C-alpha positions in Angstrom: 0.3 -0.1 -0.2 1.3 3.5 -1.1 1.3 6.2 1.3 -0.5 9.2 0.1 -1.8 12.6 1.8 -4.9 13.2 2.8 -7.2 16.1 1.5 -7.7 19.0 3.3 -10.8 18.5 3.6 -10.7 14.7 5.4 -7.7 16.2 7.3 -10.2 19.1 9.0 -13.1 16.3 9.4 -10.5 14.2 11.4 -9.7 16.6 13.4 -13.2 18.1 14.2 -13.3 14.5 15.8 -11.3 16.0 18.7 -12.1 19.5 18.4 -15.7 19.8 17.8 -17.5 16.7 20.3 -21.2 17.9 20.1 -22.4 21.3 19.7 -21.3 22.4 23.4 -17.7 22.6 21.8 -18.5 24.0 19.1 -20.1 26.8 21.0 -17.3 26.8 23.5 -14.5 27.2 20.8 -17.0 30.1 19.0 -17.3 32.2 22.5 -13.5 32.3 23.3 -13.0 33.3 19.8 -15.4 36.5 20.5 -13.6 37.0 23.8 -9.9 37.3 22.6 -11.1 39.4 19.4 -12.0 41.9 22.4 -15.8 42.0 22.7 -18.0 43.6 24.8 -20.5 42.2 24.0 -21.3 38.1 23.1 -25.0 37.1 22.2 -25.5 33.9 21.8 -28.9 32.0 19.5 -29.6 28.1 19.6 -31.7 26.1 17.9 -32.5 22.4 18.8 -29.3 22.7 21.2 -27.2 23.9 18.8 -27.3 20.6 16.4 -29.5 23.1 13.8 -27.9 26.2 14.7 -25.4 28.1 16.4 -25.4 31.9 16.4 -22.3 34.1 18.0 -22.3 37.8 17.3 -19.3 39.9 19.0 -18.8 43.5 18.5 -14.7 42.9 18.7 -12.1 43.7 16.4 -13.2 42.0 13.2 -11.2 40.4 10.3 -10.4 41.6 6.8 -11.6 39.3 4.1 -8.2 38.1 3.6 -7.9 37.2 7.2 -11.4 35.4 6.7 -10.3 33.2 4.1 -7.0 32.8 6.1 -8.5 31.6 9.6 -10.4 29.4 7.4 -6.9 27.3 7.2 -6.0 25.0 9.8 -3.1 26.2 12.2 -3.8 29.4 11.1 -4.1 32.1 14.0 -3.6 35.7 15.0 -3.0 34.8 18.5 0.7 33.4 18.6 2.8 36.0 17.4 5.7 34.0 17.9 6.7 30.3 18.9 6.5 30.7 22.8 3.6 28.3 23.1 4.5 27.4 26.5 3.7 31.2 27.0 -0.3 31.5 25.6 -2.5 34.5 27.4 -4.9 34.1 24.7 -8.0 31.1 25.4 -7.8 30.2 21.4 -4.0 29.2 20.2 -3.7 26.3 17.7 -5.6 28.0 14.9 -7.7 24.4 14.3 -11.2 25.0 15.5 -13.0 27.4 13.1 -12.1 25.2 10.0 -12.7 21.9 12.1 -15.9 23.6 12.6 -16.7 24.7 9.3 -16.1 21.0 7.5 -18.8 19.6 9.1 -21.4 22.0 9.2 -22.9 24.6 7.0 -21.3 28.0 8.3 -21.9 31.5 7.5 -19.0 33.7 8.7 -19.4 37.5 8.5 -16.7 40.0 9.9 -16.3 43.9 9.7 -13.2 46.0 10.5 -14.6 49.2 12.4 -13.7 51.9 9.5 -14.3 49.5 6.7 -17.1 47.6 4.7 -18.5 43.9 6.0 -17.7 40.8 4.6 -19.2 37.3 4.0 -18.1 33.6 3.1 -20.5 30.8 3.4 -18.8 27.4 4.1 -20.4 24.2 2.8 -18.8 21.3 5.0 -15.1 22.1 4.2 -15.8 24.5 0.9 -16.4 27.9 -0.1 -19.9 28.1 -1.6 -20.1 31.5 -1.9 -19.0 35.4 -0.8 -19.7 38.5 -0.9 -20.4 41.9 0.8 -22.6 41.8 4.4 -24.1 44.8 6.2 -23.5 44.1 9.9 -22.0 46.2 13.0 -18.5 46.0 13.2 -17.3 42.5 14.7 -17.6 39.0 13.6 -20.3 37.1 13.2 -20.3 33.0 13.4 -23.9 31.2 12.0 -23.6 27.5 12.4 -26.2 24.9 10.8 -27.1 21.5 10.7 -23.9 20.8 12.3 -22.5 17.0 11.4 -25.4 16.8 8.6 -23.1 14.9 6.4 -21.0 13.1 9.0 -23.5 10.4 10.0 -21.3 8.0 11.9 -21.1 11.5 14.6 -24.4 12.6 14.6 -26.1 9.7 15.4 -23.9 9.9 18.5 -25.3 12.8 19.9 -27.8 12.7 22.6 -31.0 14.7 22.6 -31.8 17.9 21.7 -32.6 19.0 25.7 -29.4 17.3 26.1 -27.3 19.0 24.2 -28.8 22.5 25.0 -27.9 21.8 28.4 -24.5 21.1 27.6 -24.1 24.3 25.4 -26.0 26.1 28.6 -23.1 25.1 31.0 -20.0 26.0 28.4 -21.5 29.5 28.1 -22.4 29.9 32.0 -18.8 29.5 32.4 -17.4 31.3 30.1 -19.3 34.3 31.3 -18.4 33.9 35.0 -14.3 34.2 33.7 -15.4 37.3 32.1 -17.8 38.9 34.2 -16.7 42.8 32.1 -17.9 41.1 29.3 -21.9 41.2 28.4 -23.6 37.8 27.4 -26.9 37.0 26.0 -28.2 33.4 25.0 -31.6 32.7 23.5 -32.7 29.3 22.5 -35.3 28.2 20.5 -36.5 31.4 20.2 -36.7 32.6 24.0 -34.1 34.8 26.4 -32.9 32.3 28.8 -30.3 35.3 30.4 -28.8 38.4 29.3 -26.3 39.6 32.1 -24.6 42.9 31.5 -21.2 43.7 32.4 -20.1 44.0 35.9 -17.1 44.4 38.3 -17.3 41.6 41.0 -17.6 38.0 40.3 -19.4 37.1 43.3 -22.7 38.7 41.5 -21.5 37.8 37.8 -21.7 34.2 39.5 -25.0 34.1 41.8 -26.6 36.0 38.5 -25.9 32.9 36.6 -26.2 30.3 39.1 -28.3 31.2 42.4 -28.9 34.3 43.7 -28.8 33.3 47.1 -24.9 32.7 46.7 -24.4 35.9 47.1 -25.4 36.0 50.6 -24.3 33.0 52.1 -20.7 32.5 50.4 -17.0 33.7 51.2 -14.5 35.5 49.4 -11.4 34.0 48.6 -8.0 36.1 48.3 -4.9 34.3 48.7 -1.0 35.1 47.1 1.6 32.7 47.2 4.9 32.4 45.6 3.3 33.5 42.2 -0.1 32.2 42.4 -2.9 33.6 43.1 -6.3 32.4 44.4 -9.4 34.5 44.2 -13.1 34.2 43.9 -15.8 32.6 45.9 -17.1 29.6 47.7 -20.4 28.9 49.7 -21.1 28.2 53.3 -21.3 24.3 54.2 -24.9 24.9 55.2 -25.3 26.2 51.6 -24.3 23.1 49.2 -26.1 21.0 46.7 -26.5 17.0 46.3 -23.9 17.0 43.3 -20.8 18.8 42.3 -22.3 20.2 39.3 -21.5 24.2 40.9 -18.1 24.2 41.2 -16.5 26.3 38.4 -13.0 26.1 38.4 -10.5 28.9 36.4 -7.3 28.8 35.3 -5.3 32.4 33.8 -9.5 32.8 32.9 -9.7 29.6 31.3 -12.6 27.3 32.8 -11.1 23.9 33.2 -12.1 20.6 34.4 -9.5 19.0 36.5 -9.4 16.5 38.8 -6.3 17.5 40.8 -8.5 21.1 41.4 -12.2 19.2 42.2 -9.7 17.1 44.5 -8.6 20.1 46.3 -12.0 21.6 46.8 -13.4 18.3 48.2 -10.2 18.1 50.5 -11.4 21.6 51.7 -14.6 20.8 52.6 -13.9 17.0 54.0 -14.7 18.3 57.7 -17.3 20.4 56.7 -19.6 18.5 54.6 -21.5 15.1 54.9 -20.1 13.1 51.6 -23.1 13.3 49.7 -23.2 16.7 49.8 -21.2 19.4 47.7 -19.5 23.1 48.2 -21.0 25.6 45.6 -17.4 27.7 44.6 -15.9 29.7 41.5 -12.3 29.6 41.9 -9.9 31.8 39.7 -6.1 30.6 39.6 -4.2 33.1 38.3 -0.6 31.3 37.6 2.6 32.2 35.2 2.3 31.3 31.9 5.6 28.9 32.0 3.9 27.2 35.0 0.8 25.8 33.5 0.7 23.5 30.3 -3.1 24.4 28.5 -2.2 22.7 25.3 -2.6 19.1 27.2 -5.7 18.8 24.6 -7.3 20.0 21.4 -10.4 21.1 24.1 -8.0 23.2 26.0 -10.4 22.0 29.1 -7.3 20.2 30.5 -4.4 21.9 32.0 -0.9 20.2 33.6 1.4 22.6 36.3 4.5 22.6 36.7 4.0 21.9 40.8 0.4 20.3 41.2 1.0 20.1 44.9 1.5 23.8 45.8 -1.7 24.7 43.5 -3.5 22.3 46.0 -2.3 23.5 48.9 -3.0 27.0 47.8 -6.4 25.9 47.4 -6.9 23.8 50.3 -5.4 27.0 52.4 -7.2 29.2 50.5 -10.9 27.7 51.0 -10.0 26.6 54.6 -8.6 30.2 55.7 -11.8 31.8 54.6 -14.2 29.7 55.8 -12.5 29.4 59.3 -12.6 33.4 59.3 -16.1 33.2 58.9 -16.7 31.6 62.5 -20.3 30.4 63.6 -21.9 32.2 60.6 -24.3 29.9 58.8 -26.9 30.1 55.7 -28.9 33.4 56.2 -32.1 33.7 58.1 -35.2 32.0 55.8 -38.1 34.7 54.8 -40.3 35.5 57.4 -43.0 33.5 55.0 -40.9 30.5 55.2 -40.6 30.9 58.8 -44.5 31.0 58.7 -44.6 27.3 57.7 -43.3 25.8 60.5 -46.0 24.5 62.9 -45.7 24.0 66.7 -45.5 21.2 68.4 -48.6 20.2 70.1 -48.8 21.1 73.8 -50.0 17.7 74.6 -48.5 14.4 73.6 -49.8 13.2 70.4 -51.6 10.1 69.3 -49.5 7.6 69.1 -47.3 7.8 66.0 -46.4 9.1 63.0 -44.3 5.8 61.4 -47.4 3.7 61.1 -49.1 0.7 63.2 -45.9 -0.1 64.8 -46.4 2.5 67.7 -46.3 1.8 71.0 -49.0 2.4 73.2 -50.5 6.0 73.9 -53.0 5.0 76.3 -57.4 4.2 76.2 -59.1 6.2 73.8 -60.8 7.9 76.7 -57.6 9.3 77.8 -56.4 10.5 74.3 -59.7 12.2 74.4 -58.9 13.9 77.7 -55.1 15.2 76.2 -56.7 16.1 73.1 -59.1 18.9 75.6 -56.6 19.6 77.4 -55.1 23.5 76.8 -52.2 23.1 80.1 -49.2 25.1 78.8 -46.6 22.3 77.8 -44.0 21.3 80.8 -40.4 23.3 80.5 -38.4 20.1 80.9 -38.1 17.0 78.7 -40.5 15.2 82.0 -44.2 14.0 80.9 -46.8 13.0 82.5 -47.0 9.0 83.2 -50.3 8.6 81.3 -49.6 4.7 81.8 -46.9 3.1 83.2 -43.8 2.7 80.9 -43.1 -0.6 79.5 -40.3 -2.5 80.9 -37.0 -2.6 79.2 -36.6 -6.4 79.3 -39.1 -6.5 76.5 -37.2 -4.9 73.8 -33.8 -5.1 72.1 -33.5 -1.5 71.1 -34.9 -0.8 75.1 -37.6 1.5 75.9 -37.3 5.8 75.3 -36.7 7.4 78.7 -35.7 11.0 77.2 -34.6 13.4 74.4 -31.0 14.6 74.1 -30.3 17.9 72.9 -33.4 17.6 70.6 -31.3 15.1 68.3 -31.0 12.1 70.4 -33.0 9.5 72.0 -31.6 8.0 75.1 -33.4 4.5 75.5 -32.7 2.1 78.3 -32.3 -1.5 77.5 -31.7 -4.9 79.2 -28.3 -4.7 78.8 -27.2 -0.6 79.1 -28.1 2.0 77.4 -28.9 3.1 74.0 -28.5 6.5 71.9 -30.4 6.9 69.0 -29.8 10.0 66.1 -33.4 10.2 65.4 -32.9 11.8 61.2 -30.4 9.4 60.9 -32.7 6.4 62.1 -36.0 7.6 60.8 -34.1 8.3 57.4 -33.1 4.5 56.9 -36.7 3.6 57.6 -38.4 5.8 55.4 -35.5 4.3 52.5 -36.7 1.0 53.7 -40.6 1.7 52.6 -40.0 3.3 49.7 -37.9 0.7 48.8 -40.7 -2.5 50.1 -43.1 -0.2 47.6 -41.1 -0.2 44.8 -41.2 -4.3 45.0 -44.8 -4.4 45.5 -47.7 -2.3 44.1 -46.1 0.6 43.7 -45.8 4.1 46.4 -48.7 5.2 47.3 -49.0 9.0 46.7 -50.3 11.3 49.0 -51.9 14.6 47.5 -51.0 18.2 48.5 -54.2 20.0 49.8 -52.9 23.0 47.4 -50.1 22.1 45.0 -46.8 23.6 45.7 -45.2 25.4 42.7 -41.3 25.1 42.9 -38.9 27.5 41.3 -35.1 25.3 39.9 -33.4 25.9 36.7 -33.9 25.0 33.5 -31.8 22.0 33.0 -33.2 21.0 36.1 -36.8 21.1 35.1 -36.5 19.6 32.3 -34.5 16.3 33.9 -37.7 15.8 36.3 -40.1 16.4 33.1 -38.2 13.6 31.2 -38.4 11.6 34.5 -42.0 12.8 35.4 -43.6 9.5 34.4 -41.3 6.9 36.6 -40.7 8.8 39.6 -44.6 8.7 39.7 -44.3 5.2 40.4 -41.9 6.6 43.4 -45.4 8.3 44.8 -44.1 12.0 43.2 -46.8 13.4 41.0 -45.4 16.6 39.6 -45.5 18.4 36.0 -43.7 21.3 34.0 -45.0 24.9 34.8 -43.3 27.1 33.2 -39.9 27.5 31.9 -38.2 27.2 35.6 -40.9 25.9 37.8 -42.1 21.8 38.1 -46.3 21.7 40.0 -46.2 19.1 42.5 -49.2 17.6 42.9 -48.5 14.8 45.6 -45.6 13.5 47.6 -44.6 9.5 48.2 -46.9 8.4 50.9 -44.1 7.3 53.3 -42.5 10.5 53.4 -45.4 12.5 55.2 -44.9 16.3 55.5 -41.6 17.1 54.1 -39.9 19.8 52.7 -41.3 20.0 49.0 -38.9 22.4 47.5 -35.5 20.8 49.3 -36.5 17.3 48.1 -37.6 18.6 44.2 -34.0 20.8 43.9 -31.9 17.6 44.9 -33.8 15.1 43.1 -33.0 17.4 39.8 -29.3 17.4 41.1 -29.8 13.7 41.7 -30.9 12.7 38.1 -28.4 15.2 36.7 -25.7 12.8 38.3 -26.4 10.1 35.9 -26.5 8.6 32.2 -30.2 9.1 30.3 -30.0 5.6 29.1 -30.2 4.5 33.0 -33.6 4.5 34.1 -34.1 5.2 37.9 -35.2 1.7 38.6 -31.3 0.9 37.7 -30.5 3.7 40.6 -33.5 3.4 42.9 -31.0 3.6 45.7 -29.3 7.2 45.1 -33.3 8.3 44.3 -35.0 6.9 47.4 -32.5 8.1 49.6 -32.5 11.5 48.9 -36.1 11.2 48.9 -36.2 9.5 52.3 -33.7 12.1 53.5 -36.2 15.1 53.2 -38.9 12.7 55.0 -37.2 12.0 57.5 -37.5 13.3 61.4 -35.6 16.1 61.3 -32.2 16.8 64.0 -33.7 19.7 66.2 -37.3 17.9 67.0 -39.3 17.5 70.4 -40.7 14.3 69.9 -42.7 12.6 72.6 -42.1 9.4 74.3 -44.5 7.6 72.6 -43.4 8.9 69.2 -39.7 7.8 70.5 -40.9 4.2 71.4 -43.0 4.2 67.8 -39.5 4.9 65.8 -37.5 2.2 68.3 -40.2 -0.2 67.2 -39.8 0.0 63.5 -36.2 -0.1 64.1 -36.4 -3.8 65.3 -38.7 -4.3 62.9 -36.7 -3.0 59.7 -33.9 -4.7 57.6 -30.6 -2.6 57.9 -31.9 0.0 60.6 -28.5 0.0 62.6 -27.1 2.4 59.8 -27.8 5.3 58.3 -28.6 6.0 54.2 -25.0 7.1 53.8 -23.1 4.4 56.0 -23.0 5.8 59.4 -24.6 4.1 62.2 -28.1 5.2 63.9 -27.8 3.7 67.3 -25.1 3.1 69.4 -24.9 0.9 72.9 -23.1 1.8 76.0 -23.5 -1.4 77.9 -23.9 -1.9 81.9 -19.9 -2.6 82.2 -18.8 0.5 80.0 -21.2 2.9 82.1 -19.4 1.6 85.4 -15.9 1.8 83.5 -16.7 5.5 83.1 -17.4 5.8 86.8 -14.7 3.7 88.5 -16.9 0.7 89.8 -15.1 -1.6 87.9 
């Protein structure tokens, strides 16, 4: 077989496999070009998640007609004036993006230099179809249509338009965070998604693109060490999410996804967050150009540091120092409307249980009726009237409740020692097992809400929930779309009782985003059910009656796996009589 040179259009198409994996990749490259051109405004328009159309318009320096033709050649770039590839200061520099995109789509390239006439080039899958004058303001506009239309092997591997749109939105968000001095707008299928003006402060830009509450629940990061500088914002530990999709990392203004940086964030929050919760951070790392290699991959989302240990230490130290400086600060006080949703505990002990039919005795019907008609103030301590003789501790493995400590831990007396139960962790496990049992049987019953609740979350989260609404209904969660950024909840799983509906929907949206669309909820039932169980369980800080505490203990004894919570931690511990005697020096 003889060796031959591949034709230019085929070389570009091969290169496109690395540079342009999906619409989000093409969008990222085009927006980076706009930023490098000195734009102060960038407008993006998408159709069908970028599969049918990606339109990027900027007010940058523009290109002359001859430069436009040269820009369509591989490895032709204005961003590398010399051969010092290890000192790159621009986002783009390889000169591959535009010819790669043009080789696998129908591209219209329009540009105008200030003081000159505009020009247009039309490229049809690598071949110039037409060119001529164009009317447009100074700057550049790139219109990419029908991506991979003539490369069916690539097009069939694209995901749904909804999934591709989510990836495009994420890519543009990251670039907009990196440059708060540039105004950005995004329109998708004729609807304005967001529009952010140029601002000076990074916290305001990050909050505008993620969660407006972040501004009041974050700490500022500012640390310099040996020529490296770390800036940005990080959420308080109590302001967290179910997945790490709101962790944004930038190196010299370039959005990156780096395991070293992500691991450093986990390390900084290791002792402050549960293992299944994740901080919200936007970290901006500035390092000398010769201390980082951005030429690791054509997509330029990976970097390699000359001294990775120093970089990791800088991030961990910067985050911990900022968090430690805030002392006991927590998430800001909720609104008065939210506080009004809390319901006070009844003055008298309620009827037996909140956990089903396995609760302990609560007295005769006459006693219950007498208690309901009583308006006496609640006792000032945890002691309660003995309406009936307390049960014998010898009858139950986990003993009988004797009280509650810190409104969080149940103290019970067993035949062979003292049992302490974490009420939230224990009930979380019980709810999870009920959901599992329901799914294994006839399904989980749904409890209709008297007034349906509207829950506002981001558009991508609504898309994920809407796509899984049928499967969630099998778990007892009845919901439907209520506009671009809201879901209407009509019913919740029966085993959850009075749960935190808003927190449940937000965390489920996060959970669904953590695994591939091809997997069904049944294949990830433990994760989804565990998220539901967390929001349906008795919270720490809630005062329980003795009857409720005993009901919880009895159900624990009858439920498999109740000795550990959904996150692997113990739900109860026991101090044997001998251990107690050792504490007091009796043996």
